[in-house]
C-alpha positions as CSV (number, residue, x, y, z in Angstrom):
1,M,-211.7,-66.1,-213.8
2,R,-213.8,-65.2,-210.9
3,K,-214.6,-61.8,-209.5
4,V,-212.6,-60.9,-206.5
5,L,-214.1,-58.6,-203.8
6,R,-211.1,-57.7,-201.7
7,F,-211.4,-55.4,-198.8
8,V,-208.6,-53.6,-197.0
9,S,-208.6,-51.8,-193.6
10,V,-206.2,-48.8,-193.7
11,E,-205.1,-47.3,-190.4
12,A,-204.4,-43.6,-189.9
13,A,-200.7,-44.3,-190.0
14,G,-201.1,-45.6,-193.5
15,R,-200.3,-49.3,-192.9
16,V,-202.4,-51.7,-194.9
17,E,-203.5,-54.8,-193.1
18,G,-202.6,-58.2,-194.6
19,S,-201.0,-56.9,-197.8
20,G,-197.6,-56.9,-199.3
21,G,-195.7,-55.8,-202.4
22,T,-195.6,-58.1,-205.4
23,D,-192.0,-59.0,-204.5
24,G,-192.6,-59.9,-200.9
25,R,-191.7,-56.5,-199.4
26,S,-194.2,-54.4,-197.4
27,N,-196.8,-52.6,-199.5
28,N,-195.4,-49.2,-198.3
29,A,-192.0,-50.1,-199.6
30,A,-193.4,-51.1,-203.0
31,I,-195.3,-47.8,-203.2
32,A,-192.0,-45.9,-203.1
33,D,-191.1,-47.4,-206.4
34,I,-194.1,-46.1,-208.3
35,P,-193.5,-43.1,-210.5
36,V,-196.1,-40.7,-208.9
37,G,-193.9,-37.6,-209.1
38,G,-196.2,-36.4,-211.8
39,L,-198.7,-35.5,-209.1
40,A,-196.5,-32.7,-208.0
41,R,-196.2,-31.4,-211.5
42,S,-199.9,-31.6,-212.4
43,G,-200.2,-27.8,-212.2
44,E,-202.8,-27.8,-214.9
45,I,-205.3,-29.1,-212.4
46,P,-205.8,-26.6,-209.6
47,M,-206.2,-27.6,-205.9
48,A,-209.8,-28.2,-204.9
49,P,-211.3,-25.4,-202.8
50,P,-211.1,-25.6,-199.0
51,E,-214.9,-26.2,-198.6
52,L,-214.7,-29.3,-200.8
53,L,-211.6,-30.6,-199.0
54,D,-213.4,-30.1,-195.7
55,Y,-216.5,-32.0,-196.9
56,A,-214.4,-35.0,-197.9
57,G,-212.2,-34.9,-194.9
58,A,-209.3,-34.7,-197.3
59,G,-207.2,-32.4,-195.0
60,P,-204.9,-29.6,-196.2
61,P,-203.5,-29.6,-199.7
62,E,-200.3,-31.4,-198.8
63,Q,-202.3,-34.3,-197.2
64,Y,-204.7,-34.4,-200.2
65,K,-201.7,-34.9,-202.5
66,R,-199.9,-37.3,-200.2
67,V,-202.9,-39.6,-199.6
68,G,-203.7,-39.5,-203.3
69,A,-200.2,-40.6,-204.2
70,E,-200.2,-43.3,-201.5
71,F,-203.5,-44.7,-202.6
72,L,-202.4,-44.8,-206.2
73,G,-199.9,-47.4,-205.0
74,H,-202.6,-49.4,-203.3
75,L,-204.7,-49.4,-206.5
76,I,-201.7,-50.7,-208.5
77,N,-200.4,-53.2,-205.9
78,L,-203.7,-54.5,-204.5
79,G,-206.2,-53.5,-207.2
80,K,-203.9,-54.7,-210.0
81,I,-204.8,-51.9,-212.3
82,T,-202.8,-51.2,-215.4
83,S,-202.6,-48.1,-217.5
84,E,-205.5,-49.4,-219.6
85,S,-207.8,-50.3,-216.8
86,R,-211.4,-49.1,-216.3
87,V,-211.8,-47.7,-212.8
88,L,-215.0,-46.8,-210.9
89,D,-214.5,-44.6,-207.8
90,I,-217.6,-44.5,-205.6
91,G,-217.5,-41.5,-203.3
92,C,-214.8,-39.7,-205.4
93,G,-215.1,-36.5,-203.4
94,P,-213.0,-33.6,-204.8
95,G,-210.8,-35.8,-207.0
96,R,-208.2,-37.0,-204.5
97,M,-207.8,-40.2,-206.5
98,A,-208.7,-38.9,-209.9
99,V,-205.8,-36.4,-210.0
100,P,-203.0,-39.0,-209.6
101,L,-204.8,-41.4,-211.8
102,T,-204.7,-38.9,-214.7
103,R,-201.0,-39.6,-214.8
104,F,-201.4,-43.4,-214.8
105,L,-204.5,-44.3,-216.8
106,Q,-203.1,-43.4,-220.2
107,G,-205.3,-45.8,-222.2
108,G,-207.9,-46.6,-219.6
109,S,-210.8,-44.7,-218.1
110,Y,-212.2,-43.4,-214.8
111,D,-215.7,-42.8,-213.6
112,G,-216.2,-41.0,-210.3
113,M,-219.5,-40.7,-208.4
114,D,-220.4,-38.7,-205.3
115,L,-223.4,-37.5,-203.4
116,N,-222.0,-33.9,-203.3
117,A,-223.0,-31.7,-206.2
118,G,-220.1,-29.3,-205.6
119,C,-217.5,-32.1,-205.8
120,V,-219.0,-33.5,-209.0
121,E,-219.2,-30.0,-210.6
122,W,-215.6,-29.1,-209.6
123,C,-214.2,-32.4,-210.8
124,T,-216.0,-32.2,-214.1
125,A,-214.8,-28.6,-214.7
126,Q,-211.2,-29.0,-213.6
127,I,-210.4,-32.7,-214.3
128,G,-212.9,-34.0,-216.8
129,S,-212.4,-31.0,-219.1
130,R,-208.7,-31.7,-219.3
131,H,-209.0,-35.5,-219.4
132,P,-212.0,-36.7,-221.5
133,S,-211.7,-40.3,-220.3
134,F,-212.4,-39.0,-216.8
135,R,-216.1,-38.7,-216.1
136,F,-218.0,-37.6,-213.0
137,Q,-221.7,-37.9,-212.0
138,R,-223.8,-37.3,-209.0
139,S,-225.3,-40.2,-207.2
140,L,-229.1,-40.0,-206.7
141,V,-228.9,-42.0,-203.4
142,R,-230.7,-40.4,-200.6
143,N,-228.6,-39.7,-197.4
144,E,-230.0,-37.7,-194.5
145,F,-226.7,-35.8,-194.0
146,Y,-224.9,-35.9,-197.4
147,N,-227.8,-35.9,-199.9
148,P,-231.3,-35.4,-198.3
149,E,-232.8,-34.5,-201.6
150,G,-231.8,-37.9,-203.2
151,T,-234.5,-39.8,-204.9
152,V,-233.4,-43.4,-204.4
153,E,-232.8,-45.4,-201.2
154,A,-229.4,-47.1,-200.9
155,W,-231.0,-50.5,-200.5
156,E,-232.6,-50.3,-203.9
157,Y,-229.9,-48.4,-205.8
158,R,-228.6,-49.6,-209.2
159,L,-225.3,-48.3,-210.4
160,P,-225.8,-46.6,-213.8
161,F,-223.4,-48.8,-215.6
162,E,-223.6,-52.0,-217.7
163,D,-222.7,-55.4,-216.4
164,G,-219.0,-56.2,-216.5
165,S,-217.9,-52.6,-217.1
166,F,-214.9,-52.2,-214.8
167,D,-211.6,-53.7,-213.8
168,L,-211.6,-52.1,-210.4
169,V,-214.2,-50.5,-208.1
170,F,-212.8,-48.4,-205.4
171,L,-214.5,-47.0,-202.3
172,A,-212.7,-44.9,-199.7
173,S,-214.5,-45.2,-196.4
174,V,-217.9,-45.2,-198.0
175,F,-218.9,-48.3,-196.1
176,T,-218.0,-46.5,-192.8
177,H,-221.2,-44.5,-193.3
178,M,-223.6,-47.3,-194.3
179,I,-225.7,-49.9,-192.5
180,P,-225.4,-53.7,-193.4
181,G,-228.5,-53.9,-195.6
182,D,-227.4,-51.0,-197.7
183,M,-223.9,-52.4,-197.9
184,K,-225.3,-55.7,-199.2
185,R,-227.0,-53.9,-202.0
186,Y,-223.9,-52.0,-203.0
187,L,-221.8,-55.3,-203.0
188,E,-224.4,-56.9,-205.3
189,E,-224.1,-53.9,-207.7
190,I,-220.3,-53.8,-207.5
191,S,-220.2,-57.5,-208.4
192,R,-222.5,-56.9,-211.3
193,V,-220.5,-54.0,-212.8
194,L,-217.1,-55.7,-212.4
195,K,-215.5,-57.6,-215.2
196,R,-214.6,-61.3,-214.7
197,G,-211.4,-61.2,-212.7
198,G,-212.1,-57.6,-211.6
199,R,-211.5,-56.4,-208.1
200,C,-213.1,-54.2,-205.4
201,L,-210.8,-52.3,-203.1
202,A,-212.6,-50.7,-200.2
203,T,-211.4,-49.0,-197.0
204,F,-213.5,-48.6,-193.9
205,L,-213.3,-48.1,-190.2
206,L,-213.3,-51.5,-188.5
207,M,-214.1,-51.9,-184.8
208,N,-212.4,-55.1,-183.6
209,E,-210.2,-56.0,-180.7
210,E,-207.1,-54.6,-182.3
211,S,-208.7,-51.2,-183.1
212,K,-210.2,-51.1,-179.6
213,G,-206.7,-51.6,-178.2
214,H,-205.4,-48.7,-180.3
215,I,-208.2,-46.5,-179.0
216,L,-207.5,-47.4,-175.4
217,R,-203.8,-46.7,-175.8
218,G,-204.6,-43.3,-177.3
């Protein structure tokens, strides 16, 4: 089994380019069949504070929940995770993916990383304390805007995990904020920490003829 680095461009409307459900339907149709209703019942995990939602661009609480539920579908349909998978979320923010995954990863585990200390502290206190297999840590990568006190440059960063640790590595728009050389290093590290047959699911803004056309049409 070889490692698969699969990248997906997700538009604002939620359509996933080049993907389909496992039975040939559109991916959005397949998502509707996934039992994510538990997200609405997860009252034991409070909503992240407004300042953390703003930092991550997560939108208001309703959007935070809706996008989290939608992307759980993408992780299952495209990332091929099961309830026992080990998942790494690079750029986890205020737990938008972690919260719905607490209802799905019954025998698996989740590791979330972010540059923002507030997000990591909140997720550890509100999610990790309730779900011991969910762990959060701050990335030491230096970023002029998000983490100016970081001690490691992105082009030399090593993920703090052993080789072959994860079934899926997920990045939500992280590459949107990175230059090619830094992305190359991250891809090398992602490949290293993935198990054989593991997958990487990443979203990012892509400037091509189609997206330019959408911009021109408003």
